Structures are given as structure tokens and as C-alpha cells.
C-alpha positions, 0 to 999 in steps of 0.5 A, a space after each residue: 248164176 241165174 239172172 234175177 228178174 226183179 219180180 218180187 212178189 206181193 204177199 197174196 201171190 203164190 207159185 203153185 207147183 205140182 210134182 207128178 210122181 211115178 212108182 220108183 221115183 227118187 225121193 231125193 229129187 223131190 225133197 231137194 226142191 220142196 225143202 228150200 221152198 218151205 224154208 223160203 216161205 218161213 224166212 220171208 214170212 209169206 206163203 210164196 210157194 205151195 205144192 201138191 203131190 200128184 200121181 196118175 190115178 191119185 193112188 199112193 206111190 212107193 219111191 225107190 227108197 221104199 217110202 210111201 207117198 199119198 198124193 193129194 190128187 190124180 193127174 186128170 183132176 189137175 185144173 191149173 198149175 204154174 209148174 209141173 215136174 215129173 219125177 220117175 225112174 227112166 222106165 216109168 210109163 203111164 198106165 194109160 198113156 193116152 190119158 196121161 200124155 193128154 193131161 200133160 199136153 192140156 196143162 202145157 196148152 194152158 200155160 204151165 211150165 212142164 219139166 222133168 227131174 232126173 229120170 223124169 225126162 223119160 216119160 216127159 219125152 215120151 209125151 212128145 212135149 220135149 220135141 223141138 226143145 233141149 233138155 238136161 239129161 243126167 250123165 248116167 242116163 245119157 246113152 239110154 236117152 239117146 237110144 230111145 230118143 235119137 231125134 231129141 237134143 240133150 244137154 249135159 248142163 245141170 239145168 236147162 230152161 228152154 222156153 216153158 220146158 224146164 229139165 234138171 239133171 238130178 237132186 242137187 241140181 233140183 236144189 239149184 232150181 229151187 234157189 232160182 225160183 226163190 230168187 225170182 219171186 222173193 229176191 237175192 237176200 232170201 235165196 242167199 239165206 236159204 242156201 246158208 240154211 242148208 249149207 249149199 255153197 253155190 247156186 248153179 244155173 244154165 251153162 254149168 255142165 255136169 262134173 265127171 267124178 274124180 279120184 281125188 276129192 280134195 281139189 278146190 274145184 274138183 275138176 279134171 286136168 284139161 287134157 284128161 277132160 279133153 280125152 274123156 270128151 273124145 271117148 264119149 264122142 266115140 262110143 259106137 266107133 272106138 278110137 285107139 289110145 294113141 289117136 286120143 293122145 295125139 288129139 289131146 296133145 300128149 304122148 301115150 305115156 303122158 296120157 297114161 300117167 295123167 289118167 292114173 293120177 286123176 282117175 286111178 285108171 289107165 285111159 284104156 281101162 277108163 274108156 272101157 268102163 265108159 263103154 260098159 256103163 253106157 251098155 248097162 244103161 241100154 241093158 237096164 233101160 231098154 229091151 234092145 237085143 244084146 247084139 244091138 247093145 254091143 254095136 251101140 258101144 263099139 263091139 262087133 259082136 255080143 261075146 266080148 261085150 258080155 265078157 267085159 260086162 261081167 268083169 266090170 259089174 260082176 254079173 252078165 247082161 242077162 242077169 242084170 236085166 233079169 234082176 231089174 225086170 223082176 222089180 218092174 214086173 212086181 210094179 206092173 210096169 213094162 220095159 220101154 222099147 227103143 221106139 218112141 211111145 206116142 200112144 197118146 197121139 
């Protein structure tokens, strides 16, 4: 849980929040924060929170769900905000990087909390504002983020509040962040009632890690068995330098047969299949969210050459890496967006 500050607001105080939306942003990440804030205003009977939609130029923006949003202003027209959150896909870039990144840095200098939700951490990192900060990165973007920003420290916690940089792993975690803001400004009772309105069972805070999905969803805490979880952590730490299942079993304190049974029961897959799927998912991030050549993608997930990678990739996803990249690039071309390279984009510096 987040600690409550006890700083209950006066009626004329407002927290002003901006949402900077990029083409293709996930709409759920926006509504997951706005709806609990709206409910808090209604429950408390005061306008504690106000928000505005912002785009780079003030032009309308189409979300990933093809719903069109009309922002109230352009980024360069924003003079003051308490908080600004970036919402985007991982490939989002400013049309004018120098002006866009400059506007973000200007707001940060004037004391605004700057944050990113889900894929929004990517353009935030490209601005340089995450340097020397820890950020929360959704597990499905972890490999792509590390590839593009190897010097930045990322966390698998659902929410990371590091100074005046607030990052959130996804839409559900955005709801948790909204509850924290409500608790901080309006108190525990209002935050609890908002959670009840939306049947949100638990407000997660810093220190809570993102959960790995399991095969069986009926368990009370939906957690993997400790030894399976330990093995998966070993797999994750050995993407580029693969380990054998026998080595993993030994490190997890199991025999290979025990590890195989535990994995099949918890995930429906054997450990080798699970490990390969993890590597393929990491490869797919690099295929879709970078322009790295296939030999580099292969090396990043522990293959000596691209040939076996492409065979396993097709087995996992039903398409080749080139077909997968071409499909997503078609959308980017239609949206007039370039694919970010693996190098830092510091065009605004």
C-alpha cells in the first residue's frame, strides 16, 4: 500500500493533470486513471482533480482501439501542470523531437511530476528525463526497453515513484496510481469508496511486482509455485546466454523430472518449451519495436545465428520475423511514424 500523506485538500485546491497522448496509445491506460479521479470528485463533492488531453500539435489523436480523441491543447501551449503522463505505444516519437523534448524538460524544470504509463515510458526515456531514475516497465516491453536503453535502470514493480518521475506498468496499475492520488488528496475513506465503486479489490503500491500469468486462474493469490518462479527468474536472467534445464533444476533445488512436472502443472508447458517461449517473446519485442537486423535479434535471445531463431519464431507465432515486422511497419507508415532505432534518440539535446 502507499502511505497516506495526511495532506487532505482544502475545497479550493485542485490537482491539475495532463495526459500527453500519441497516435496508437492504449485507451485503457487513459480511462483507468480518469474514471477513478472523476468518481473521487463526485464522492467528495469537490473538484479535487482536473485533467486535460494534450497532443504534440493539438491535433486529434487516434487510439489503438481506433477511437478518436480531441485534445484541448498542444504541448507547447502548456504553461503549468502538477503532473504530466505520457501515453503511447513503444514506437511513439515526436514529430519534432527537439521541440517536444524541450517542452517536457521545461515542465520538469518548473516542478511538474513527469511520468509514463505502459508504452509511454519509451518516449519519456528518449527525452532524457529518465536518466538517473528507476522506471517501471511492463514485462511485455522489457526486452525492447533494455535494448534501446541499456543504461537505464528498469523495474518489474507495477508502479515506480522515483522522485518526480512516476512510471506505471499498465492500465490496471494506472488505477492503483489514481487511488494513491485520491488517498493522498482526499483521504482513505474516499479512496476506499472509489475502489468499491469499481470493485477494485486491492490498491497496489511500490514494492509489488508484476505477476507472471499462470495456467490455472482459480488459485487464491494467482501466484506460481516458488520453485517454478525461481526457475523462470533464472530463465529471464539468461536470455542471451542460455542455460540447460538440468542447470536450472539444480539451481532451483529440484531434479529435472520434478521441475518438468511442476512446470506442466503450473503453466501447461514443460520448462524447455516455456524457456523457448520466453526467448521468442523477447525476440518479438525486438522485431516489432526496433529495426535491429535479425542476426542481432538472434544474438540477444541466445541464438548463434538467425536461421534457428526464424524457425522457432514461426512455430511460436505462425509468421516469420520479417512478416511480423512488415505487418506492424505498415501501420507505422500509415501513421507517418518511423521505427525507433536501438540507439538513444537525443535529437532534442
